N, C-alpha and C positions, 0 to 999 in steps of 0.2 A: 540534256538540257539546257536552255542558253540562259545568261544571268539573267535577264528580266522575268521568266519564268519562275527562278529560283525565288528573288526576292519575293513575289507573288505570293509564292505558294508559302511560305515565312510568313507574311500577312493574313495570308488568309487564314490559317491556321489558328494564328493568333485572334482575327476578327469572329473566327466560328467556334472558340476554345473556350472566349470570354463570354458568347451568346452562352453556351451550355452551361458556362460555371456556375451564371446566374439562375438557370433551372431547378426549383426545389425540389428535391426526390424524398420521399418517405419525411417533408422537412428537412433536409439536408441539402445544402449549396458545395459542389463540387468545388468553386470558387475557380483557384489556377490550376486543378489537378484537369478541369474542363480541357483545357488547352494540352495536357497529356493524354487523354484521350482518345480527342483530334488527331494528334500526330500519330501514335501506335496505329490506325486505322488507316493515314494517311503512307507511314512507312511499310504497310502490313503489302499495298496497293503499288509499290515501287517508289516513292519519293525518297528523296534523301537531303538530308540537310546537313552542310558543310562540319565537322568539327569544331569549329573556332568560333559557330556562333552559340554553341554551345557553353565552351570555354569562357566566350566573353561573359554572357549572362551569368555563368556563376561568381566570377570576379567583381561584376557589379553588385551581383545579389549579396555577397556576403563582405564586401567591403562597406554596401551600406551598414550590412546589417553592427559590424562593427563600430562604425562609426555612430550609429544610434545607442550600443550597449555600452558604449566605453566611458562615458561620465558615473556609470552603475558599478562596472565590471568590478573594478578593485576592492567595492565594499562588499559587494557579494560574494566573492573569491575571499576574501580574509574571514568572512562571518560563516559561508557553508563550502569549505573548500573540503572535508572528509565528505559531506553529503555528496559532492560533485563526484569526487571519485568513485564513492562506490557506487552511483548512481552508472556512471560510466563502464565501469568492471563489470557490472549485473548483467549488462548486457552482452559482453564477453563470453561470460563465462557461462549462461544460457545456452547461447551459440555453440559453446564449446563442448557442451553435453550433447544437444540434439546433434551436432554431428558424428561425436562418438554411436551413437544409439544408431543415426542412419548406416555408417560404414556398418557396425557389425551385425547390423536385424533385418537391413533392406538391402543386404547384396549390391550398394552401391559405393565407389571407387570413392578411396579421399580424393583426390583430386574435384572429380563432378561434384561431392558434398561439400566442400569448402568452397566453390561456385556458389552453391545452390545458397550458403549461406550469405555470400559478396552480395548475393543479388537482393535476398531477403532484407538484409541489414542497408541497401543502396549502397555499399560503401566500394567505390573503382579502386578506393589505392587497399583496400582486403583484397581484390581482384586480382591486381597487378603484384603484390607479394604471393599469393597462393601460385601462380603461373610460373614465376621467381622459385620459387619455394619445389615445388612439385616439377615443373620441367613439362608440365602439361597444358594442351590449348582446349580440353576438353572444360573446364571449370569454365570459360568464358560461356558454352550452352549452358549450363546450368543458373550462370549469374543471368543471362536473358530470357530463363522461363520463370525466375524469382522476382525480377528486379520490377515487373508493374507492378502488380500485389505490397512488394514493398513498399513502392512509394505511395497508391492510394489507400494502402490497409492502414498505416501512421497515421494521413490526410484525416480518413473516417474516424481514426481513434480520439484525435484531438476536437474535433468535431463533434461528434458523439457522446462520449466522456460527459461535456458538463451539461448537454439535456437528461443524458438517464439521471445525473446528482440531481438534476434541477436545481440549479444555483442559480442565484442573482448576479449577474456579469457588474453590474454594479459594485457589488459590496467586495464582490474576489478582486477587481481594479484597483479596491480602495489597499486590500491588503500588500501591492507592491508598489504603492506613492513611497518613495524616499522621506525620513521625518526630519532627516538632517541636510537638508540640500545647502551648496556652497551658495550662500544669498550674496559673496563677492565677488560672484561668476558674470551678475549681470551688471555692475559696475566695469569689471575687466573690457567687456564686450566693448565699449564707445573708444578706449583707448585702442584697441588694436589694429591692422590694416587688413581691409577683405581685400585677396587677390583678384577676384569675385565674386558677386554677391550672390548667384546663383548658386557656388557652392562647388560645382563641376572639377576646380583645380584640384579640392580637398582629395572628391573621388579619385581624380585619374592618379594622385600623390599617392593616396592608400594602395592601388592598383600597382604601380610600380614599384612600391618600399615591397609590396607585397609580392611580388615574382621574383623579387630578388629573395627574400628570406624562408620562399617558398623550394626555392633551388639549392640550398643549405642540404647538403646529403651528411645523413650520419648514419656510420656504421653500426649494426648493431648484431651482427655475428659474423661466421665466415659466407654464408650465402644471402644478406638480405641486409640493405638501408633502409634508410628511414629520411623521409623528407615531407613539407607539408603539404606541397606541392603547389601550385596558382593559387586553387583556391582557401588553404588554410592558411597560406601566408598573406591571401587577402583581409582575412578572417583579423591576422591576429595584428596586422598593421592598422588597421582602420580602430579595432580596440586601442591598442596606442595612440593614434592621433587624436582618436574620441576623447581620454582620459585625461590628455593633455592642451589640447585644446588650442594651441599656439605653440613658435616657436619665437621665439622673442617676442615684438612685436605685429607679426605674421598671424592674422586668424586663421585657425584648423577648424573651424565649426562651419558647416552646414547647413541648410537650413531644413526641417521636415518636407517644407511644401516640395523639394527638389529630392531629397532622400527618397521620400516612398514611393515616388514612382518610377525611380530609377531602379528601384529593390524589384518593385514587381515586376516591370520589363525584364529585367535582368532572368528572375525564376522563371518566367515563361519562355525566353530564348534556352535554358539549359533545358526545360522540361520536353522545346519543341525539339530538338536535335536529340534528346535522350531515347523519348518517344516515337522518333521515325526509324532510328535504330534498331530500336526493343521492340518494335513492332515488321522488321524485315524477316522473313520466315517464320515467326512468332510461331503461325497455327499450323506448319509442316513442323516444326520443334515437336511441339504436343503430339502431336500424329506419330512422329516416329519414337520419343519418348514414353508417351504415357501421360497421362492425369495423373499419376503420383508422383511427380518431382513438383508438380505447382502447387499439389496440395500441401507434402513436405515445405514447401516455402510459405504457404499460410501460416505452416503449425509455427517457422523459424520468428519469422516477422510478428505475430498475435504474442509467441510467447517472451520473447526478447521487449517487445515495448510493454508489456504487464510490467515484467519483474520489476524496468527499470521506473513505470511509474507508483509503483508501490512502495522500492527502494525510497526513492523522493518522498512521496506523500503521507504515506505512513510512520515509516521510520525514523524520517527526519524533518516530519510534520511543515513541509512545507507547504505554503497556499497553494491552492488548485492550480490556478495557473504559472505559479512559477514552478510546480512540479512537471506541469505539462511542456516548458519550456524546456528544463534540465532533459526529461524525456527525450525531445526533437533533440538537443544536439546530443546524447548517449546514442542516438541513433544514427546519427552523423544525417538527418534525413533535414534539408534546406527547405525543401517544399511543402513538408507538415511543420516547420517556424512559420511561413507564410500564411497558412490555413489558421492557425491557432493567433494569428496578428487579428487577420479578420474575424475570427470569431471571439476575441476579446474584445471586439468593437473598435481594433487598431489601437491597442494598446501596446507600444514599443519598448514598454518595460520588460514583456518575457523575453526580448533578444538579449537579454545581460544572462540571464539561466542557460539559454542554449548557447552562450559564446563562451561560458565558462566550463560545458561539458565536452564539446565537440570536438577541440583538440586532445583532448585526453581520450577519447573513444577512438579517435583517429590512431593514434598513437597503439591503442592496445589490439586493433582490428587487423594492425599491419605484420605486428606479433604473433596474431593469434593462430595462422598457416606455419607460422616455423614451430611453435609452438605444439599444435598439431600432427604435423609431421614428425617430431621426434617422440612423440609418448605412441602414438600409431603406424607408421613406419609410411612409406610413400608407396 
């Protein structure tokens, strides 16, 4: 396939996916997950999208999320740190219990069960840690089977739940408004130097710093290392730049008129690449492995997302949209955050709750395979 066709396929998936995402099904719009579904179909028919497309998309999305969430992040972290930790850990605990059940009662090997869990929780970091801890590539098969519902299931969860609960979106959004915003920030802005008014400089700087942060590798045991990777590093860098807002007289602010469309484009590019990859051989794998593995993945996703929401909403009494934001972070599900933002009528305040949980959950999910191998053996 020549370069023209590669470019054409990417933008064809984008265009068709956004059309599909606007069509309501039982009152629910798929949004950017329409892009994922089109990409899966294209992948099934043999179309490939270069991995760099997904990597660029994800760092753009998460750096923009960090820049938006930064001003609220520290305040939220100080006031809700225990809630964020336990919400994130609840996902990992539920995953560990289900992995043990699957291995003991369904005659499935531990590497495959760990792969199913990594896909159900859409955690590529957990998949990589599984392959390293077990030395088995069969985990990738499990990941591919459960990844699709892992993405779509959480997206539907954050869209459907507010409708089931019949909440007033404006009332719920009002609960997330900061009551003590920094009133001096407006007066500070006029004294700062903008490198470029559009904010592209700030986004690019966040990605550069994020990749450097993500490249730091921390040993967690004899056979496993942890790093935030490009995506986690970009989120952290965005949070730092968004929190401080300037270096000396140089502004690190980017307008939402730039951040929001680049955020949406980024997650769409990520879904295009991963959807096409997941679609390759998906039908064949299901035929070989049976529908049982797919159902197990559905259960893993629904149990994990439900536990996280119950902890954040009912144990720690977070407002509904804050709880859903924390839940998407605990699930490390960037696509579901995008869906949640749309479901709240573009309330960017939910990003701070995602950003607080995502790094904690990522670390825990990297540790999970090593823990399960220690408990159950390989």
